[in-house]
C-alpha positions, 0 to 999 in steps of 0.5 A: 047355270045348268049344263046343256043336256045332250039331246038325241037327234030326230033320226036316232029317236026314230031308230030307237022307236023302230028298235022297240017295235022291231020284233012285233012289227017285222021279225015275227012275220018273217021268222014264221013264214020265210026265214027257213023256207027261202034264201033271199038275195034281199028282203023287200021292205022298209029297210032297203029304202033306209040309208046304209048308215041308218041301217048300221046304226039300227043294228048297233042299237038293237045289238047293244040293247040285246034285242037283235035276233037272227031273223031281225039281222036277216032283214037288215043285211041289205045289198046297199050297205057299204059299212057293216059292224057285227061286233055288237051282236057277235053272239048271233054270228055263225056260218049261216049269217056269214054266208048271207053276208057273202051273198047280199053285201058285195059292196062293203068297204068296211067290215067289223067281225070283232069277237065273231069267234064261231065263224069257221076260217073257211067261211071267213076266207070265202067272205073276204074273197068276195069283197074286193072293195074293202078298205077296212077289215077287223077280224080280231078274236076270230078263227082267222088263219093262213087261208083267210090272210092269203085270200085277203092278200090276193083279193083285197088290194084296196085294204088300208086297215086290218085288225087281226089281234087275238087270233090264235091261229096265226103263225109266221108263215100266215103273216107272210101269206098276207103280204106275198102271193106265192102262186102269182109270185107278187107282193100283196096288200101294198096299200095297207097302212095299219096292221094290228096284231095285239095280244097274239101269242107267237106260234113256234120259234120267237125268232121266226115271228120277229123275222116275219114282222121284219118281213112285213115292215119291209114288204109293205111300203105304205105301212104306218102302224104295226102294233105288236110287242115284238115290233121293236125287235124287228126294227132292231134287226132292220137297223142292223141289216143282219139278214144273212143268217136269219129270215129263211122261210120256205121256198114259196117266199123270198128270203128276208134278205131278198126282200130287204135288197128289193126295197133298197134297189127299188127305193126311188121311182117305184111305189111298192116292191119289185115283183118276181115276174118283172119284165126282163129289162127291169129284172136285169136292172134290179139284179145289177143293183142287188148284186152289190148288196148281196156281196156284203154279208151284213150290210147296214139296213139304215143306209138304204131303208126308211120306214114310214111308220107313224106310231112307235109303241114301247120304244126303249130309251136307248133305241130312240136315236138309232131307230129314230133315224130309221123311222123319221116320219113318226107322229106318235111315240111311247118311250120307256125310260130306263133306271139310269140315264143313258147317253144323250138322246134327242127327238129332233129327228121327229119333226112331225111328232104330235103325241109323246109318252115318257114313262118309268115302268118301275119305281120313279127314279128319273127326274122331270128336269132331265127331260126338258132338253129333249122336249124343248126341241119339239114342244111346238109340234106336240098336241098330246103329252103324257109324263108318267111316274117321274120325279119332280124336284123344281116347281118351275120346271113344269110351267117352263115345259108347258110354255114350250108347248103352246099347242097342247090339247091334252096333258097327263102328268104323274109325278112324285115330289122329292122329299124336301127339308122343312125350314123354320121361320119361312118368309111370308109367302107372296100373293099369286100374281102370275100371268095366265099360262097361255094354252089356248087349245088345251081341253084335257089336263090330268095331274096326279101328285104323290109324296104330297105329305113331304111337300114344303109349304113354299112348294105348295104355295108355288104349286097353287100359283102354277094351277091358277096361271094354268086354269086362267090360260086354258079357256077351252078346258073340258076335262080337269083332274087334280089328284093328290094336290095338297094346295088349297083348291078352294083358294085356287078356284076363288082366284080363277073365278075372280079373273077378268074376262075372258072368264076361264072354266066355262067349258068344263064338263068333267072334274075330278078332285079325288084325294085333294085339298078341297072343301064344300066351298070349293066344290060349290064354286064349280057347281055355281059357275057357268059351265057344262059340268056333268060329273064331279068326283070328290072321292077321298077328299078328307075335308068333304063330309057326308053332310057336305056331299048331300048339300052339294047334291041338293044345290045341283038339284035346285039348279036344275042340272044333271050333275053326277057327284061322286063321294066316299 
């Protein structure tokens, strides 16, 4: 059955038609008569009658096809826009265009200027200062500096998401300007939930940078995600609570210890931090509470501080227990495993955990079987699980793990099979008679196996039975990747497609079998089955010849499908 072809919506087809004729119908006349002569608040014409999302989609289409000009952009910057992304045409964006956005687009709630690196920092500051409705702002890879961040802090109080990754002008003091308004002596951006600081090279002392990140974590009560390699160090500092000898900034900002004391003192009954200019009664109450804490030189931050982070990246294995108690609302975590097993750690402190990655960064030296106890406690809550570069010693351990995770939607596994002794006179291998492994929500399964050359025949057979049970139980599977599997996938697919209703694999759209044991026959079963297959990867499958590849292409052509087949 040929796959369902993706059809463009009528609206998108109309926008593509406009894009094709934009230059000849609209841009030429405007560029010749008006562009340099007038500075219009907006341009009367068809685009001010077009819904804002459609105008944004037209900018995207023109930008991606490299058909957008500055004159065309002048026509599309309409006052009724609430969302604007100029990332698709960043090469066109300069001070003049930003000035036009500042004048025309005053109702924006979302603005993306990613890679608009030609815009001066001063223009960015003026722009964001005129956009108090902003809830989402991307200034990644721009000239954003302390002035721009201070303006965001003082003017964009509704902001929920901010991306300032790859901004080279950032410093510890500029980050503080975002969260504290020194002129008003008040904390800013109290509604901010996501702050992205990826690929930012700290200017000056690394310790000051860590202190600044710590400052942000304590100053923003609603923060759920802070992305930066130094976040782990900041969390450790908060956990120890040793702020007395560090975190001292200029007199314009409260010290790090002061911010920590304020968060503890106002933990209950207040959204956000205490501002410096409180009423006298509030201030007296605060000072009485904080005097006790001030007397302790190194007070334990975990005693009174809890962070609302939902995502922890690059967490070290030894920090799971300590930092887990500091951030108990984590929903997504990536844990780096050490070379050797550390003291027992658990994930039970994260009842809301839905996405988990465990990986060994070096050579695989940690066993999958070691992780089972920790994973058992949170299996029901997991939706996404990734196990990278682990040793796999017992075949049943993986199937056992998956039975503990019935709500999984995506699984990625990269395993190295331990060397096994080859025995002679092996008993006859029984047929696969497993019940389906019930994973009713799984739509993506990626499986990479190394060390397959040393795989014992019994293990190979058991692996085949595991794959049969898995595929029979995943009725919503869309993306399947089996890389380096030595088991005969021809036999696996034969058994799976012969299963009684409900028939599995009917939603498959992408399949990769590279480096695996499959022939033209197994591949043809996939092509002939009822599914939505659009791509089949048979790269480096030693039992698929060039002649087989052409036969499969011809088969797909006769079926009238648009399946793309890769082979080499």
